[in-house]
C-alpha positions in Angstrom: 0.0 0.0 0.0 1.3 3.5 -0.9 2.1 5.6 2.2 1.2 9.3 2.2 4.8 10.2 2.8 6.3 7.9 0.1 8.8 10.0 -1.9 8.0 10.4 -5.6 11.2 8.6 -6.6 10.2 5.5 -4.5 7.1 4.8 -6.5 5.7 4.4 -10.0 2.3 6.0 -10.0 0.4 4.5 -7.0 2.8 1.6 -6.8 5.2 1.7 -3.8 8.5 0.2 -5.0 9.2 -1.0 -1.5 5.9 -2.8 -1.3 6.4 -6.4 -2.6 3.1 -7.9 -3.8 4.1 -11.4 -4.7 4.9 -14.1 -2.0 8.3 -14.6 -3.5 9.0 -10.9 -3.5 7.9 -10.5 0.1 10.1 -13.5 1.2 13.1 -12.0 -0.6 12.6 -8.6 0.9 12.1 -10.0 4.4 15.3 -12.2 4.0 17.4 -9.2 2.9 16.0 -6.9 5.6 16.5 -9.4 8.4 20.2 -9.9 7.4 20.9 -6.2 6.9 19.1 -4.4 9.7 21.6 -5.5 12.3 24.5 -4.3 10.2 23.3 -0.9 9.0 21.3 0.5 11.9 22.9 3.7 13.1 25.4 4.0 10.3 25.7 7.0 8.1 23.8 7.6 4.8 26.7 6.4 2.7 26.5 2.9 4.2 23.1 2.4 2.5 24.7 2.8 -0.9 27.0 -0.1 -0.1 24.0 -2.2 0.7 22.6 -1.8 -2.8 25.9 -2.6 -4.4 26.1 -5.8 -2.3 22.5 -6.8 -3.1 23.1 -6.1 -6.8 26.1 -8.3 -6.8 24.2 -11.1 -5.1 21.1 -10.9 -7.2 23.1 -10.4 -10.4 25.3 -13.4 -9.7 22.3 -15.6 -9.3 20.7 -14.3 -12.4 23.9 -14.7 -14.3 24.0 -18.4 -13.5 20.5 -18.9 -14.7 21.1 -16.9 -17.9 24.2 -18.9 -18.6 22.0 -22.0 -18.6 19.5 -20.3 -20.9 22.3 -19.3 -23.3 23.5 -22.8 -23.4 20.0 -24.1 -24.3 19.7 -21.5 -27.0 23.1 -22.4 -28.4 22.0 -26.1 -28.5 19.0 -25.0 -30.6 21.2 -22.9 -32.9 23.4 -26.0 -33.7 20.3 -28.1 -34.6 18.3 -28.0 -37.8 15.0 -27.8 -36.0 13.6 -25.5 -33.3 14.0 -21.7 -33.2 17.3 -21.8 -35.1 15.3 -23.0 -38.1 14.0 -19.5 -38.5 17.5 -17.9 -38.9 18.1 -18.4 -42.6 14.5 -17.9 -43.7 14.3 -14.6 -41.8 17.6 -13.4 -43.2 16.4 -14.3 -46.7 13.2 -12.2 -46.2 15.3 -9.3 -44.9 17.6 -9.4 -48.0 14.6 -9.4 -50.3 13.4 -6.1 -48.8 16.7 -4.2 -49.0 17.3 -1.1 -51.0 20.2 1.4 -51.0 18.2 4.1 -49.3 16.7 1.8 -46.7 20.0 0.1 -46.0 21.6 3.5 -45.3 18.8 4.6 -43.0 18.8 1.3 -41.0 22.6 1.5 -40.8 22.4 5.0 -39.3 19.8 3.8 -36.9 21.6 0.7 -35.8 24.7 2.8 -35.0 22.6 4.3 -32.1 22.9 0.9 -30.4 26.6 0.5 -31.0 29.4 1.1 -28.5 29.7 4.8 -29.3 26.1 5.6 -30.0 24.7 3.9 -27.0 27.4 5.3 -24.7 26.7 8.8 -25.8 22.9 8.4 -25.6 23.1 6.8 -22.2 25.5 9.4 -20.8 23.5 12.3 -22.0 20.2 11.0 -20.7 21.7 9.9 -17.4 23.4 13.2 -16.7 20.2 15.1 -17.5 18.4 12.9 -15.0 21.1 13.5 -12.4 21.0 17.3 -13.0 17.2 17.6 -13.2 16.4 15.4 -10.2 19.5 16.2 -8.1 20.0 12.5 -7.5 22.8 10.1 -8.0 20.5 7.1 -8.4 20.4 7.3 -12.2 24.2 7.3 -12.4 24.6 4.4 -10.0 22.0 2.2 -11.7 23.1 2.9 -15.2 26.7 2.2 -14.4 25.8 -1.1 -12.8 23.6 -1.9 -15.8 26.3 -1.1 -18.3 29.0 -3.0 -16.5 26.9 -6.1 -16.3 25.8 -5.8 -19.9 29.3 -5.4 -21.3 30.5 -8.4 -19.2 27.7 -10.6 -20.4 28.2 -9.6 -24.0 32.0 -10.2 -23.9 31.6 -13.5 -22.0 28.9 -14.8 -24.3 30.8 -14.1 -27.5 34.0 -15.6 -26.1 32.2 -18.7 -24.7 30.1 -19.6 -27.7 32.1 -18.0 -30.6 29.3 -18.4 -33.2 30.0 -17.1 -36.7 28.0 -14.2 -38.1 26.0 -14.5 -41.4 28.2 -14.6 -44.5 29.6 -11.3 -45.5 27.9 -11.8 -48.9 24.6 -11.6 -47.1 25.4 -8.5 -45.0 25.3 -4.8 -45.6 28.7 -2.9 -45.0 30.4 -1.9 -42.8 31.0 -5.5 -41.9 31.6 -6.8 -38.4 33.9 -9.7 -37.6 33.4 -10.4 -33.9 31.5 -13.5 -32.7 27.8 -13.3 -33.4 26.1 -14.7 -30.3 24.6 -12.8 -28.5 23.9 -9.6 -30.3 25.7 -6.9 -28.3 23.7 -4.0 -29.8 20.5 -5.8 -28.8 21.6 -6.8 -25.3 23.1 -3.4 -24.4 20.1 -1.5 -25.9 17.7 -3.7 -23.9 19.5 -3.3 -20.6 20.1 0.4 -20.8 16.7 1.3 -22.2 14.9 -0.8 -19.6 16.7 0.8 -16.7 16.3 4.3 -18.1 12.5 3.7 -18.6 12.3 2.4 -15.1 14.0 5.6 -13.8 11.7 7.8 -15.8 8.5 5.9 -14.7 9.3 6.9 -11.1 8.9 10.5 -12.0 5.8 10.4 -14.2 2.4 11.0 -12.5 0.3 10.5 -15.6 -0.7 7.0 -16.6 -0.7 8.1 -20.2 2.9 9.4 -19.9 4.0 6.2 -18.3 2.4 4.2 -21.1 4.1 6.3 -23.8 7.5 5.9 -22.1 7.1 2.1 -22.0 5.9 2.0 -25.6 8.8 4.1 -26.8 11.3 1.9 -24.9 9.8 -1.3 -26.3 9.8 0.0 -29.9 13.4 1.1 -29.6 14.6 -2.2 -28.2 12.6 -4.3 -30.7 13.6 -2.3 -33.8 17.2 -2.1 -32.7 17.3 -5.9 -32.6 15.5 -6.3 -35.9 17.9 -3.8 -37.5 20.8 -6.2 -36.8 19.0 -9.0 -38.6 17.9 -6.8 -41.5 21.5 -5.7 -42.1 22.8 -9.3 -42.0 25.0 -8.6 -39.0 23.3 -11.1 -36.8 21.1 -14.2 -36.9 17.6 -14.0 -35.4 18.6 -16.2 -32.5 21.5 -13.9 -31.7 18.9 -11.1 -31.3 16.4 -13.2 -29.3 19.2 -14.1 -26.9 20.2 -10.4 -26.6 16.6 -9.6 -25.7 16.3 -12.4 -23.1 19.7 -11.8 -21.5 19.2 -8.0 -21.5 15.7 -8.2 -19.8 17.1 -10.7 -17.3 20.0 -8.4 -16.2 17.8 -5.3 -16.3 15.3 -7.1 -14.0 18.1 -7.9 -11.6 19.2 -4.2 -11.5 15.6 -3.0 -10.9 15.1 -5.7 -8.2 18.4 -4.7 -6.5 17.2 -1.0 -6.4 13.8 -2.0 -4.9 15.6 -4.1 -2.3 17.8 -1.1 -1.5 14.7 1.1 -1.0 13.2 -1.5 1.2 16.3 -1.9 3.3 16.8 1.8 3.6 13.2 2.3 4.8 13.7 -0.3 7.6 17.2 0.8 8.6 17.3 4.5 8.0 13.8 5.8 8.6 15.0 9.4 9.0 16.6 9.6 5.6 
């Protein structure tokens, strides 16, 4: 239930982020609070920031183990002639049939937004605007955690699986030669966009505005992934894995932040 004194940044609309509605969520929150309250009571404000970092590491570690298993299952499907991997070549063939010089150029410019440079600039600008506008370091902390995990997952996945990209003859230049699985553009765009949308939702009072923010985020993430397939830089399953891994890590970051709010409310009521 939303308390009258709940700060705007600790809720999304009428939803109190420290109020866990599912049994699993309540058990998790209670477990974390019980093991944290004896440590942080009476400590300074900065100690609470360390709590969220520890919680993020614990939650993220558990999620990473689960996502590794998922990635292995997807990779098994990729190496088989049946299952979801059976869509890879037909989808690429359909994309190639719809290409044109003008459309290829436009999609290339768009996909660059999700690249290492484009996404870094976009995330930095939006995050710094949030920090300046809201006078809060929360956006910076969450985005840094999200980016660090996303880059680690992308690098590890590519090194661990080492899947080849579609043939260069089927791709639109400029060509990329790094391993294909998972799609880094898709994974990073999914993680960063999801966390940014979460941060924005906490500051929007209008249900319509929140809906628009979610729709814009979903459209950006989906089209970024599809652009990689259209250009022949990734197989469809690379993109599907990027979406799944990205949403999983973003969910871990959001969960860690909600646990931080819950712990702070129980241990530092005056803050």
